[in-house]
N, C-alpha and C positions, 0 to 999 in steps of 0.2 A: 831510846824511849824516855829515859829519865830526863835527858836534856830537852826533849820536846815538851814534856810535862812542865819542866821548870820554865821554859820559854813562854808557854801559854799562861802560866800562873803570873809571871811578871807582866805579860801583856794585859791580862785582865785587871791586875792591880793598878797598872799605870793608867789604863783607860778609865777606871773608876775614880782614880785620884784626879784626873783631868776634869771629868764631869763634875765631881764634887767641888773642885776649885772654881769651875765656871759658875756653879750655882751660888757659891759664897760671895763672889765679886759682883754679881748682878743685883743692883740695888733698886728699890722702890722709894721714891722721894715723898710720897704722901703719908703723913703721920696717921697711925691707926691701922695701916695695912703693910707696914714696912719691916715686919719680923721675918717672914718666910716667903720666898718667891719661887715659883716653878713656871718656866716658860721661855720665850725668846728674848734675846738680849742684843744690845748694840752699844758698844763703847762702855761696857760695864753697867748699863742701865736697862731696866725693863723696856722692851721695845718690840711690839708685835702682840700676839695672843699669849695670855698667861693668866696665872692665878696668884694672888697675893693675900697673905693672912697676917693678922695681928690681933688687936682688940676687935677689929671689924674684918671683913673679907671682901674681896673683889675678884670677879672673873670676867675677862673680856680683853679689849684692846688697850695697849699701852703705847706711849710715845715719849721718849726721853725720860723715863722713870715715873711718868704720871699716867693715870687713866685718860685715854684719849681715843675717841671713837665709840663704838657700841660696847656696853658692858653692864653688868649687874653688881651693885654694891649692897652688901648686907651689914647693917649696923649691929652692935652687940645686943641692943634692946629688941631686935627683930624687925626694925624698919627696913624696907627694901626699895631701892630705886633701880629700874631697868630702862636704859635709854642711851642717849648720846652724851659724851663727855668731851671737854676740851681743856687741856692743861690742868687736869685734876679736878675740874669743877663741872657740875651739871650744866650743859649747854646744848640747846636744840630740843628735839622732841623726846619726851620720856614720861614714865609713870612712877609715881612715888606712893607706896603703900605704908601706912602707919596706923597706930591705934589712938583713938580719942575716947576716953572713958570706957576703955576695954572693948571698943567697937572698931572694926577695920574701916579705915578711911582712905580714899584714893584720890590723888591729884594727877590727872592726865593732861598733857598739853605741852606748852613751850617753856623752856627754862633758859636763864641767862645768868652766868656767874653764880650759880647755886640758888638763884631766886626764881620762884614760880611766877611766870608772866600771865598765865591763864590758859584756857582751852585753845587748841589749835584752830585758827580761823578757817572758816569754810572757803572752798575754792571759788574763784570768780565764776559767776553764772549769768547767763543771758535770760532776761525776762521778756524780751520782745525782739523778734527778728523778721523783718519784711524786706526782701530784696537784696539780702547779703549772701554772696556765694560761699564765703568762708571767713573765719576770723581767728585771731590768736591773742592770748594774754601772756605777757612775759614780765616777771618781776626781775629788774636788773640790779637792784641794790636796796639797802636799808638807809641810804644816805639822805633821802628826801621822802616826804609824804606827798606824792605827786602821781597823777595819771595823765598821760598824753595819748591822743588818738591820732592815728595816721590812716588816711583813706587812699587805697591803692586800686589800680586797674592795670592788668597786664604787667604786673611787677613794678609799675612806676606810679608816681603821684597821679591821682585821678583829677584831671583838669576839666572834666566835663560836668562839674557840679554847679547847681544853682539852688537858691532858696535854702541855704544851709542854716540850721538852727541847732544849738546845743544847750542843754541845761543840766545842772548838777546840784546835788543836795548839800554839798559842802565845798569849802575851798575858795580860792581866788582864780579867776580865769587867767590863763597864761598861754604863750605860744613858744615853740622852739623849732625854728626852721619851718617845715611844712606841717608840723604836728601842732595840734591844739588840745587844750585840756584844762586841768585844775591843779594848782599848787597849794601848799600849806593846808592839806586836807586833814580833817579828823575823821578817820574811818569808823564805820563803813560809809561808802558813798555810792549813790546810784546816779548814773549818767545816761542821758537820752540824747541821741543824735538823729536828726532827720534831714533829708535833702532830696533833690531830684538829680538823677544822673543819666547819662547816655549808657547804652549797652556797649559791649566790647567792640562791636562793629560800627558803633555810632550811627545806627540806623533809626533808633527810637529812644525815647526817654521813659523812665519809670521812677516811682517814688521809693524811697528807702527809709525805714525806721529801725533803729537799733538801740536797745536799752539793756543795760547790764549793771550788776552790783559787784563791788569789790569790798571785802571785809578786812583783809590782811594789810596792815600798814606797809609802806614801801614805795619805791619808785617804779611805776608800772608803765608798760607800753602796750597799747592795744592797736592791732592792725585789723582794718576792715577791707575786705576785697570784694569788688563788684565785677 
């Protein structure tokens, strides 16, 4: 019995020592929250969900020792940011609450490298739709400020179009393959497309009018299906 108790005591002490050692070698690389860390680790760095404390505190996702993903950072003066992080900086969508003249002030929207870019732009929306079966909007990157329109029928380019007209409130007209649109845009932009097309059975023609507005900068693709 004494041997069993001694064995269990050694096991508990060893397990505790291993856990304590793991906690000690798991580092946070962001100054201000690098004193104490509790959470998941990878290669001796905070990685995964965890909580870090120092002068400030942070609770959320980590990657390679830095806040990365969704999390909440609380500064020593009471300021709070809740939102997305990338490599230890505010990036993406988030909300920052702080005081100005003892009054709570909130900035909600998009951030990049710790700088506030402004409110999150509204989603693309259609202001006029006559004769369109369905449509899609897709932002493919931030590399360009461009909108290209592709008109399809039965999954392929619509070759039965006549009297095509397109107008936009910004940018320079451009083409890319079978797509048409505008490049070098200062958003928001409103684009109106009108034309006459055959139906899917090519038995009759009908007019189409499609007008839409995009506010968020980026390289956009718009598909119109007849």
